[in-house]
Structures are given as C-alpha cells and as structure tokens.
Backbone as XML, in Angstrom:
<?xml version="1.0"?>
<chain id="A" units="angstrom">
  <residue number="1" name="UNK">
    <atom name="N" x="1.463" y="1.770" z="-27.978"/>
    <atom name="CA" x="2.725" y="2.272" z="-28.495"/>
    <atom name="C" x="3.397" y="1.166" z="-29.294"/>
  </residue>
  <residue number="2" name="UNK">
    <atom name="N" x="3.910" y="1.497" z="-30.441"/>
    <atom name="CA" x="4.678" y="0.561" z="-31.265"/>
    <atom name="C" x="6.150" y="0.744" z="-30.926"/>
  </residue>
  <residue number="3" name="UNK">
    <atom name="N" x="6.800" y="-0.319" z="-30.517"/>
    <atom name="CA" x="8.214" y="-0.269" z="-30.150"/>
    <atom name="C" x="9.058" y="-0.600" z="-31.366"/>
  </residue>
  <residue number="4" name="UNK">
    <atom name="N" x="10.109" y="0.194" z="-31.581"/>
    <atom name="CA" x="11.021" y="-0.007" z="-32.704"/>
    <atom name="C" x="12.449" y="-0.049" z="-32.181"/>
  </residue>
  <residue number="5" name="UNK">
    <atom name="N" x="13.386" y="-0.327" z="-33.068"/>
    <atom name="CA" x="14.798" y="-0.353" z="-32.692"/>
    <atom name="C" x="15.253" y="0.991" z="-32.145"/>
  </residue>
  <residue number="6" name="UNK">
    <atom name="N" x="14.606" y="2.071" z="-32.575"/>
    <atom name="CA" x="15.007" y="3.413" z="-32.165"/>
    <atom name="C" x="14.325" y="3.892" z="-30.890"/>
  </residue>
  <residue number="7" name="UNK">
    <atom name="N" x="13.349" y="3.142" z="-30.386"/>
    <atom name="CA" x="12.666" y="3.533" z="-29.157"/>
    <atom name="C" x="13.666" y="3.527" z="-28.009"/>
  </residue>
  <residue number="8" name="UNK">
    <atom name="N" x="13.669" y="4.593" z="-27.240"/>
    <atom name="CA" x="14.541" y="4.643" z="-26.072"/>
    <atom name="C" x="13.957" y="3.783" z="-24.959"/>
  </residue>
  <residue number="9" name="UNK">
    <atom name="N" x="14.828" y="3.144" z="-24.219"/>
    <atom name="CA" x="14.367" y="2.284" z="-23.130"/>
    <atom name="C" x="13.543" y="3.088" z="-22.134"/>
  </residue>
  <residue number="10" name="UNK">
    <atom name="N" x="13.960" y="4.305" z="-21.860"/>
    <atom name="CA" x="13.207" y="5.157" z="-20.946"/>
    <atom name="C" x="11.802" y="5.427" z="-21.436"/>
  </residue>
  <residue number="11" name="UNK">
    <atom name="N" x="11.651" y="5.649" z="-22.738"/>
    <atom name="CA" x="10.318" y="5.878" z="-23.316"/>
    <atom name="C" x="9.452" y="4.632" z="-23.165"/>
  </residue>
  <residue number="12" name="UNK">
    <atom name="N" x="10.044" y="3.481" z="-23.443"/>
    <atom name="CA" x="9.290" y="2.226" z="-23.343"/>
    <atom name="C" x="8.825" y="1.989" z="-21.907"/>
  </residue>
  <residue number="13" name="UNK">
    <atom name="N" x="9.726" y="2.206" z="-20.951"/>
    <atom name="CA" x="9.372" y="1.974" z="-19.549"/>
    <atom name="C" x="8.383" y="3.007" z="-19.038"/>
  </residue>
  <residue number="14" name="UNK">
    <atom name="N" x="8.478" y="4.240" z="-19.531"/>
    <atom name="CA" x="7.500" y="5.261" z="-19.147"/>
    <atom name="C" x="6.110" y="4.906" z="-19.663"/>
  </residue>
  <residue number="15" name="UNK">
    <atom name="N" x="6.064" y="4.275" z="-20.841"/>
    <atom name="CA" x="4.783" y="3.886" z="-21.431"/>
    <atom name="C" x="4.185" y="2.679" z="-20.708"/>
  </residue>
  <residue number="16" name="UNK">
    <atom name="N" x="5.056" y="1.764" z="-20.242"/>
    <atom name="CA" x="4.573" y="0.540" z="-19.589"/>
    <atom name="C" x="5.697" y="-0.033" z="-18.726"/>
  </residue>
  <residue number="17" name="UNK">
    <atom name="N" x="5.625" y="0.199" z="-17.437"/>
    <atom name="CA" x="6.671" y="-0.261" z="-16.518"/>
    <atom name="C" x="6.825" y="-1.777" z="-16.500"/>
  </residue>
  <residue number="18" name="UNK">
    <atom name="N" x="5.777" y="-2.495" z="-16.844"/>
    <atom name="CA" x="5.871" y="-3.961" z="-16.814"/>
    <atom name="C" x="6.810" y="-4.509" z="-17.893"/>
  </residue>
  <residue number="19" name="UNK">
    <atom name="N" x="7.204" y="-3.670" z="-18.851"/>
    <atom name="CA" x="8.173" y="-4.102" z="-19.864"/>
    <atom name="C" x="9.546" y="-4.356" z="-19.257"/>
  </residue>
  <residue number="20" name="UNK">
    <atom name="N" x="9.773" y="-3.844" z="-18.064"/>
    <atom name="CA" x="11.065" y="-4.048" z="-17.394"/>
    <atom name="C" x="11.404" y="-5.530" z="-17.327"/>
  </residue>
  <residue number="21" name="UNK">
    <atom name="N" x="10.409" y="-6.378" z="-17.172"/>
    <atom name="CA" x="10.654" y="-7.822" z="-17.096"/>
    <atom name="C" x="11.370" y="-8.342" z="-18.336"/>
  </residue>
  <residue number="22" name="UNK">
    <atom name="N" x="11.035" y="-7.824" z="-19.510"/>
    <atom name="CA" x="11.671" y="-8.283" z="-20.749"/>
    <atom name="C" x="13.133" y="-7.843" z="-20.814"/>
  </residue>
  <residue number="23" name="UNK">
    <atom name="N" x="13.409" y="-6.633" z="-20.320"/>
    <atom name="CA" x="14.789" y="-6.157" z="-20.308"/>
    <atom name="C" x="15.617" y="-6.903" z="-19.256"/>
  </residue>
  <residue number="24" name="UNK">
    <atom name="N" x="15.022" y="-7.173" z="-18.111"/>
    <atom name="CA" x="15.720" y="-7.937" z="-17.082"/>
    <atom name="C" x="16.007" y="-9.351" z="-17.574"/>
  </residue>
  <residue number="25" name="UNK">
    <atom name="N" x="15.052" y="-9.926" z="-18.298"/>
    <atom name="CA" x="15.190" y="-11.278" z="-18.848"/>
    <atom name="C" x="16.398" y="-11.374" z="-19.787"/>
  </residue>
  <residue number="26" name="UNK">
    <atom name="N" x="16.702" y="-10.282" z="-20.498"/>
    <atom name="CA" x="17.814" y="-10.293" z="-21.444"/>
    <atom name="C" x="19.139" y="-9.946" z="-20.771"/>
  </residue>
  <residue number="27" name="UNK">
    <atom name="N" x="19.114" y="-9.713" z="-19.453"/>
    <atom name="CA" x="20.341" y="-9.439" z="-18.724"/>
    <atom name="C" x="20.610" y="-7.972" z="-18.486"/>
  </residue>
  <residue number="28" name="UNK">
    <atom name="N" x="19.662" y="-7.127" z="-18.791"/>
    <atom name="CA" x="19.840" y="-5.695" z="-18.592"/>
    <atom name="C" x="19.314" y="-5.339" z="-17.207"/>
  </residue>
  <residue number="29" name="UNK">
    <atom name="N" x="20.208" y="-5.388" z="-16.224"/>
    <atom name="CA" x="19.808" y="-5.207" z="-14.829"/>
    <atom name="C" x="20.013" y="-3.789" z="-14.315"/>
  </residue>
  <residue number="30" name="UNK">
    <atom name="N" x="20.366" y="-2.871" z="-15.188"/>
    <atom name="CA" x="20.656" y="-1.499" z="-14.769"/>
    <atom name="C" x="19.594" y="-0.530" z="-15.288"/>
  </residue>
  <residue number="31" name="UNK">
    <atom name="N" x="18.341" y="-0.922" z="-15.241"/>
    <atom name="CA" x="17.265" y="-0.122" z="-15.831"/>
    <atom name="C" x="17.079" y="1.244" z="-15.181"/>
  </residue>
  <residue number="32" name="UNK">
    <atom name="N" x="17.461" y="1.386" z="-13.935"/>
    <atom name="CA" x="17.305" y="2.660" z="-13.258"/>
    <atom name="C" x="18.411" y="3.644" z="-13.569"/>
  </residue>
  <residue number="33" name="UNK">
    <atom name="N" x="19.451" y="3.190" z="-14.207"/>
    <atom name="CA" x="20.599" y="4.034" z="-14.544"/>
    <atom name="C" x="20.198" y="5.040" z="-15.625"/>
  </residue>
  <residue number="34" name="UNK">
    <atom name="N" x="20.512" y="6.312" z="-15.439"/>
    <atom name="CA" x="20.138" y="7.317" z="-16.448"/>
    <atom name="C" x="20.675" y="7.009" z="-17.843"/>
  </residue>
  <residue number="35" name="UNK">
    <atom name="N" x="21.886" y="6.469" z="-17.938"/>
    <atom name="CA" x="22.415" y="6.166" z="-19.266"/>
    <atom name="C" x="21.683" y="5.002" z="-19.913"/>
  </residue>
  <residue number="36" name="UNK">
    <atom name="N" x="21.239" y="4.026" z="-19.113"/>
    <atom name="CA" x="20.482" y="2.901" z="-19.672"/>
    <atom name="C" x="19.144" y="3.380" z="-20.218"/>
  </residue>
  <residue number="37" name="UNK">
    <atom name="N" x="18.495" y="4.283" z="-19.509"/>
    <atom name="CA" x="17.197" y="4.800" z="-19.961"/>
    <atom name="C" x="17.335" y="5.588" z="-21.261"/>
  </residue>
  <residue number="38" name="UNK">
    <atom name="N" x="18.531" y="6.094" z="-21.533"/>
    <atom name="CA" x="18.758" y="6.869" z="-22.749"/>
    <atom name="C" x="19.205" y="6.038" z="-23.933"/>
  </residue>
  <residue number="39" name="UNK">
    <atom name="N" x="19.415" y="4.754" z="-23.714"/>
    <atom name="CA" x="19.812" y="3.858" z="-24.808"/>
    <atom name="C" x="18.596" y="3.475" z="-25.637"/>
  </residue>
  <residue number="40" name="UNK">
    <atom name="N" x="18.832" y="3.260" z="-26.913"/>
    <atom name="CA" x="17.761" y="2.722" z="-27.755"/>
    <atom name="C" x="17.672" y="1.217" z="-27.517"/>
  </residue>
  <residue number="41" name="UNK">
    <atom name="N" x="16.570" y="0.642" z="-27.909"/>
    <atom name="CA" x="16.407" y="-0.809" z="-27.795"/>
    <atom name="C" x="17.489" y="-1.517" z="-28.605"/>
  </residue>
  <residue number="42" name="UNK">
    <atom name="N" x="17.824" y="-0.997" z="-29.773"/>
    <atom name="CA" x="18.866" y="-1.602" z="-30.607"/>
    <atom name="C" x="20.222" y="-1.558" z="-29.910"/>
  </residue>
  <residue number="43" name="UNK">
    <atom name="N" x="20.536" y="-0.443" z="-29.263"/>
    <atom name="CA" x="21.815" y="-0.331" z="-28.553"/>
    <atom name="C" x="21.882" y="-1.310" z="-27.389"/>
  </residue>
  <residue number="44" name="UNK">
    <atom name="N" x="20.797" y="-1.436" z="-26.653"/>
    <atom name="CA" x="20.760" y="-2.360" z="-25.526"/>
    <atom name="C" x="20.918" y="-3.800" z="-26.004"/>
  </residue>
  <residue number="45" name="UNK">
    <atom name="N" x="20.258" y="-4.140" z="-27.089"/>
    <atom name="CA" x="20.364" y="-5.499" z="-27.625"/>
    <atom name="C" x="21.790" y="-5.796" z="-28.083"/>
  </residue>
  <residue number="46" name="UNK">
    <atom name="N" x="22.421" y="-4.839" z="-28.729"/>
    <atom name="CA" x="23.798" y="-5.029" z="-29.184"/>
    <atom name="C" x="24.734" y="-5.227" z="-27.993"/>
  </residue>
  <residue number="47" name="UNK">
    <atom name="N" x="24.542" y="-4.444" z="-26.943"/>
    <atom name="CA" x="25.407" y="-4.536" z="-25.767"/>
    <atom name="C" x="25.232" y="-5.855" z="-25.027"/>
  </residue>
  <residue number="48" name="UNK">
    <atom name="N" x="24.049" y="-6.452" z="-25.117"/>
    <atom name="CA" x="23.755" y="-7.683" z="-24.377"/>
    <atom name="C" x="23.626" y="-8.901" z="-25.281"/>
  </residue>
  <residue number="49" name="UNK">
    <atom name="N" x="24.046" y="-8.764" z="-26.547"/>
    <atom name="CA" x="24.003" y="-9.859" z="-27.529"/>
    <atom name="C" x="22.637" y="-10.526" z="-27.585"/>
  </residue>
  <residue number="50" name="UNK">
    <atom name="N" x="21.609" y="-9.695" z="-27.728"/>
    <atom name="CA" x="20.230" y="-10.172" z="-27.806"/>
    <atom name="C" x="19.686" y="-9.866" z="-29.193"/>
  </residue>
  <residue number="51" name="UNK">
    <atom name="N" x="18.907" y="-10.787" z="-29.739"/>
    <atom name="CA" x="18.258" y="-10.581" z="-31.041"/>
    <atom name="C" x="17.220" y="-9.470" z="-30.895"/>
  </residue>
  <residue number="52" name="UNK">
    <atom name="N" x="17.493" y="-8.345" z="-31.518"/>
    <atom name="CA" x="16.628" y="-7.174" z="-31.384"/>
    <atom name="C" x="15.230" y="-7.444" z="-31.930"/>
  </residue>
  <residue number="53" name="UNK">
    <atom name="N" x="15.140" y="-8.121" z="-33.045"/>
    <atom name="CA" x="13.822" y="-8.404" z="-33.627"/>
    <atom name="C" x="12.988" y="-9.299" z="-32.718"/>
  </residue>
  <residue number="54" name="UNK">
    <atom name="N" x="13.633" y="-10.247" z="-32.052"/>
    <atom name="CA" x="12.908" y="-11.128" z="-31.132"/>
    <atom name="C" x="12.393" y="-10.337" z="-29.933"/>
  </residue>
  <residue number="55" name="UNK">
    <atom name="N" x="13.227" y="-9.438" z="-29.399"/>
    <atom name="CA" x="12.790" y="-8.622" z="-28.268"/>
    <atom name="C" x="11.655" y="-7.700" z="-28.693"/>
  </residue>
  <residue number="56" name="UNK">
    <atom name="N" x="11.774" y="-7.082" z="-29.853"/>
    <atom name="CA" x="10.705" y="-6.195" z="-30.334"/>
    <atom name="C" x="9.404" y="-6.954" z="-30.520"/>
  </residue>
  <residue number="57" name="UNK">
    <atom name="N" x="9.490" y="-8.182" z="-30.993"/>
    <atom name="CA" x="8.282" y="-9.001" z="-31.158"/>
    <atom name="C" x="7.612" y="-9.220" z="-29.806"/>
  </residue>
  <residue number="58" name="UNK">
    <atom name="N" x="8.419" y="-9.503" z="-28.773"/>
    <atom name="CA" x="7.850" y="-9.701" z="-27.426"/>
    <atom name="C" x="7.216" y="-8.404" z="-26.900"/>
  </residue>
  <residue number="59" name="UNK">
    <atom name="N" x="7.937" y="-7.290" z="-27.050"/>
    <atom name="CA" x="7.430" y="-6.017" z="-26.547"/>
    <atom name="C" x="6.137" y="-5.629" z="-27.243"/>
  </residue>
  <residue number="60" name="UNK">
    <atom name="N" x="6.101" y="-5.761" z="-28.560"/>
    <atom name="CA" x="4.905" y="-5.367" z="-29.302"/>
    <atom name="C" x="3.750" y="-6.345" z="-29.087"/>
  </residue>
  <residue number="61" name="UNK">
    <atom name="N" x="4.044" y="-7.619" z="-28.869"/>
    <atom name="CA" x="2.989" y="-8.575" z="-28.536"/>
    <atom name="C" x="2.402" y="-8.229" z="-27.169"/>
  </residue>
  <residue number="62" name="UNK">
    <atom name="N" x="3.262" y="-7.865" z="-26.239"/>
    <atom name="CA" x="2.806" y="-7.461" z="-24.907"/>
    <atom name="C" x="1.920" y="-6.230" z="-25.009"/>
  </residue>
  <residue number="63" name="UNK">
    <atom name="N" x="2.299" y="-5.313" z="-25.885"/>
    <atom name="CA" x="1.516" y="-4.079" z="-26.074"/>
    <atom name="C" x="0.308" y="-4.312" z="-26.970"/>
  </residue>
  <residue number="64" name="UNK">
    <atom name="N" x="0.219" y="-5.497" z="-27.548"/>
    <atom name="CA" x="-0.876" y="-5.875" z="-28.453"/>
    <atom name="C" x="-0.995" y="-4.904" z="-29.637"/>
  </residue>
  <residue number="65" name="UNK">
    <atom name="N" x="0.181" y="-4.620" z="-30.226"/>
    <atom name="CA" x="0.214" y="-3.711" z="-31.396"/>
    <atom name="C" x="0.190" y="-4.544" z="-32.651"/>
  </residue>
</chain>
C-alpha cells in the first residue's frame, strides 16, 4: 500500500498494525479512538506538529513501496 497525505489512519493501521509505532513516536497516543482512525495522515501531522513528508517517507519505507 502506498501511503499519502489523504490516507486515513484507520486504513493505514488496518493494512499494517505495526505502523502504530510510527504514530505513537510522533505523539499520537489515541490510535484506538474512532475519531483518530478517521483522520487523514495530513490532519494528524498538523495536529501534532509533525513533518508530514517525513512521516510518509517512514511509512512507505516500512511498506517497501
């Protein structure tokens, strides 16, 4: 799966639960919350002041895309 700014966190975690570590690393500790799962990666990065492109690079490297 290729992760983009528009990918929902829930979709990413459904595709690979081990990605939770990257979200926890950025300070997003509410991954089980229904509203968090409905956020896009871009929205989560904005809320946690994280460089979205850097996170996407990590996620896609992990997925070997």
